[in-house]
C-alpha positions in Angstrom: -52.4 -8.2 -120.2 -50.6 -8.7 -123.5 -47.8 -7.2 -125.2 -45.9 -8.6 -128.1 -42.6 -7.5 -129.8 -42.1 -8.4 -133.4 -39.7 -7.7 -136.3 -41.9 -6.9 -138.7 -39.2 -7.2 -141.9 -41.1 -4.2 -143.5 -44.4 -3.6 -142.2 -46.4 -2.4 -145.7 -44.9 -6.1 -147.3 -46.8 -7.6 -144.4 -50.1 -5.7 -144.2 -52.4 -8.7 -144.6 -50.2 -10.9 -142.4 -49.9 -8.0 -139.5 -53.8 -7.8 -139.4 -54.6 -11.0 -139.7 -52.1 -12.5 -136.5 -53.5 -9.0 -134.7 -57.2 -10.7 -135.1 -55.8 -13.4 -134.4 -54.2 -13.7 -132.0 -55.5 -10.5 -129.8 -52.2 -8.4 -128.2 -52.8 -5.4 -125.7 -49.5 -3.5 -126.7 -47.3 -4.3 -130.0 -44.0 -3.3 -130.3 -42.6 -3.9 -134.1 -39.3 -3.6 -135.6 -38.0 -2.5 -139.1 -41.1 -1.1 -140.5 -39.4 -0.1 -142.7 -40.9 3.4 -143.8 -41.3 6.8 -142.8 -43.9 7.4 -140.7 -47.0 9.2 -142.7 -46.6 6.4 -145.4 -47.1 3.8 -142.5 -50.2 1.6 -143.1 -52.4 3.7 -140.0 -55.6 2.8 -141.2 -55.9 -0.6 -141.9 -54.3 -1.3 -137.7 -56.2 1.6 -136.7 -59.5 0.4 -137.8 -59.1 -2.7 -135.3 -59.1 -1.0 -132.6 -55.4 0.2 -132.1 -53.5 3.7 -131.4 -50.2 3.8 -133.4 -47.4 5.9 -133.2 -44.3 5.3 -135.2 -40.6 6.2 -135.2 -40.3 5.2 -138.6 -36.9 5.7 -141.7 -37.0 5.8 -145.6 -36.4 1.8 -146.7 -34.7 0.7 -143.6 -34.5 0.5 -140.0 -38.0 1.7 -137.8 -40.1 1.2 -135.1 -43.3 1.3 -134.0 -46.0 0.7 -130.5 -49.7 -0.5 -131.5 -51.8 0.1 -128.6 -55.4 -0.3 -127.3 -54.8 1.7 -124.4 -54.0 5.2 -124.9 -51.2 6.6 -125.0 -50.1 9.0 -122.4 -46.6 10.1 -123.5 -44.4 9.1 -126.7 -40.3 9.6 -126.7 -38.3 8.5 -129.9 -34.9 8.0 -129.9 -32.4 6.5 -127.7 -30.7 9.4 -125.7 -26.7 9.9 -125.8 -25.6 10.9 -129.4 -27.2 13.4 -131.3 -25.7 12.8 -134.6 -27.3 9.2 -134.7 -30.1 9.4 -136.5 -31.6 5.7 -137.0 -35.1 5.2 -136.1 -34.1 2.4 -133.9 -35.9 3.4 -130.5 -39.2 4.2 -129.0 -40.8 4.0 -125.7 -44.8 4.9 -124.9 -46.7 5.7 -121.7 -49.5 3.6 -120.6 -52.4 4.0 -117.8 -52.5 0.5 -115.5 -54.7 0.1 -112.5 -51.2 -1.0 -110.7 -50.1 2.8 -112.0 -47.8 3.9 -115.2 -46.9 1.6 -117.5 -43.8 1.7 -119.8 -43.3 0.0 -122.8 -40.0 0.4 -125.0 -40.0 -0.8 -128.8 -36.2 -1.4 -129.9 -34.1 -1.9 -132.9 -30.9 -2.9 -131.8 -27.9 -2.4 -134.5 -26.6 -5.9 -136.3 -23.3 -4.8 -136.0 -21.8 -6.9 -138.9 -19.2 -7.4 -140.4 -17.3 -7.3 -137.1 -14.2 -6.2 -138.8 -16.2 -3.3 -140.0 -14.4 -1.3 -136.6 -17.6 1.2 -137.4 -20.4 -1.0 -137.6 -19.4 -3.1 -134.3 -18.6 -0.2 -132.6 -21.9 1.5 -132.9 -23.4 -1.3 -131.7 -21.5 -1.2 -128.5 -22.1 2.0 -128.9 -25.9 1.7 -128.7 -25.9 -0.9 -126.2 -24.2 1.2 -123.8 -26.5 4.2 -124.3 -29.5 1.9 -123.8 -27.9 0.8 -120.6 -28.0 4.2 -119.3 -31.2 5.1 -120.4 -32.1 1.9 -118.8 -30.6 2.6 -115.5 -31.6 5.9 -115.6 -35.8 4.4 -116.2 -35.1 2.2 -113.5 -34.6 5.1 -110.7 -39.0 6.0 -111.4 -40.0 2.0 -110.1 -42.6 2.1 -112.6 -43.2 -1.1 -114.5 -40.9 -0.9 -117.7 -40.9 -3.4 -121.0 -38.1 -3.5 -123.1 -39.3 -5.2 -126.4 -37.3 -5.4 -129.6 -35.0 -7.6 -131.5 -32.0 -6.7 -130.1 -29.2 -8.7 -132.3 -28.1 -10.5 -129.7 -27.6 -14.3 -129.3 -27.2 -14.6 -125.4 -26.1 -17.8 -125.0 -24.9 -21.3 -127.1 -28.5 -22.7 -126.4 -30.0 -19.6 -128.2 -28.6 -21.2 -131.7 -29.7 -24.8 -133.8 -25.9 -24.6 -134.5 -23.9 -22.3 -132.2 -20.7 -22.7 -134.1 -21.6 -21.6 -136.8 -22.2 -18.1 -135.0 -19.0 -17.2 -133.9 -17.7 -15.1 -136.3 -20.9 -13.1 -135.8 -21.3 -9.3 -134.4 -24.8 -11.0 -132.4 -22.7 -13.6 -130.4 -19.4 -11.7 -130.3 -18.2 -11.6 -126.7 -18.2 -8.0 -126.2 -21.7 -7.6 -127.9 -23.0 -11.0 -124.6 -21.5 -9.0 -121.7 -23.2 -6.0 -122.2 -26.8 -7.7 -122.9 -25.5 -9.7 -119.2 -24.8 -6.0 -118.2 -28.4 -4.3 -119.2 -30.0 -7.3 -117.7 -27.7 -7.6 -114.1 -29.2 -3.6 -113.6 -32.4 -5.6 -112.4 -34.1 -7.0 -115.4 -36.2 -10.2 -115.7 -35.3 -11.8 -119.3 -39.0 -13.0 -120.1 -38.7 -16.2 -122.2 -35.9 -17.7 -119.4 -37.9 -16.8 -116.7 -40.6 -19.8 -118.1 -38.2 -21.9 -120.0 -34.7 -23.2 -120.2 -35.1 -25.1 -123.7 -32.4 -25.4 -125.9 -35.2 -24.9 -128.8 -36.4 -22.2 -128.6 -35.8 -19.7 -131.2 -37.8 -16.5 -132.7 -35.5 -15.4 -136.4 -35.4 -18.4 -139.0 -32.8 -17.1 -142.1 -34.7 -17.1 -146.2 -31.3 -19.1 -146.9 -30.2 -23.0 -147.0 -33.9 -24.1 -145.3 -33.7 -22.3 -142.1 -37.3 -22.7 -141.8 -37.8 -25.9 -142.7 -34.8 -27.3 -141.2 -35.5 -25.5 -137.8 -31.6 -23.7 -138.0 -33.0 -20.8 -135.7 -32.1 -18.6 -133.1 -33.3 -16.5 -130.6 -32.7 -12.5 -130.9 -36.3 -10.9 -129.7 -36.3 -10.0 -126.0 -38.8 -9.0 -123.5 -36.7 -7.4 -120.7 -38.8 -6.4 -117.2 -38.4 -4.1 -114.8 -39.0 -5.7 -111.2 -42.4 -3.8 -110.9 -43.5 -5.1 -114.4 -41.7 -9.0 -113.4 -43.9 -9.0 -110.4 -47.2 -9.0 -112.3 -45.3 -11.3 -115.3 -47.7 -14.6 -115.4 -46.7 -16.0 -118.6 -44.3 -15.8 -122.2 -44.7 -17.4 -125.3 -42.9 -17.1 -129.3 -45.9 -17.9 -131.3 -44.0 -20.2 -134.0 -46.5 -20.8 -136.5 -46.5 -17.6 -138.4 -43.3 -18.6 -139.9 -45.1 -20.7 -141.6 -47.4 -18.0 -143.5 -47.3 -17.2 -146.7 -44.8 -14.0 -147.7 -43.6 -14.4 -144.1 -40.9 -12.5 -142.0 -38.0 -14.2 -140.8 -39.1 -13.5 -137.0 -41.6 -14.3 -135.8 -44.0 -12.8 -132.6 -42.6 -13.3 -128.8 -46.0 -12.9 -126.2 -46.1 -11.6 -122.4 -48.8 -11.3 -120.0 -48.6 -9.2 -117.5 -51.7 -8.9 -114.6 -51.9 -5.1 -115.4 -54.8 -3.8 -116.4 -56.1 -0.2 -118.1 -57.0 2.6 -115.8 
């Protein structure tokens, strides 16, 4: 079963790229971030025509997450618990039936947190990560296959940036941010890409500015975390980097994993 995360950076602006990629890559489940549209304006018909079920947690003009799946949804949960005042559309969970039991897949878009001297923005990022850690700890108690996929807005290590010193003042690379990500992983998750390669030149994001793509000035901020039950079925991970060279691209690229699971 192929599960992919992709920050699409505006689904309506990139629906042509998305449908072309769905046909080319043939994923079973896709986690999208930054769909930047309300639920009723999501281009559902074009995606459903390719055989996907669609669930969204949208928001006008920014944020927004979605899950596309060839498997039927057994359950859908929208919004990260723990803060009733948080109205940002950053989290959606789908539950699916497989030959090995329940599979839970989360599409998440973690807050950026910049600028770090804006106490409100950076503290929101850290508090959101703390809420995610609490939620994940509870989900792990179910002992089910769980994949938490998305744009984490975290550069975990220096090797995950072409020029790490350029990011020292950025919320994505702050010690508190990286520590929060390590705490999350240390609950018992496997970080898929780093489970298969320790190469320092694996990136998932290249800014539109200053020729970053052409210079390979990238960072790795899109991650898939696997519970032990999912990691037991994990067979491969890859970054579909070529998509960044398409016309009107997102500044992120798809990151894919394969699990030895079949639909029930």
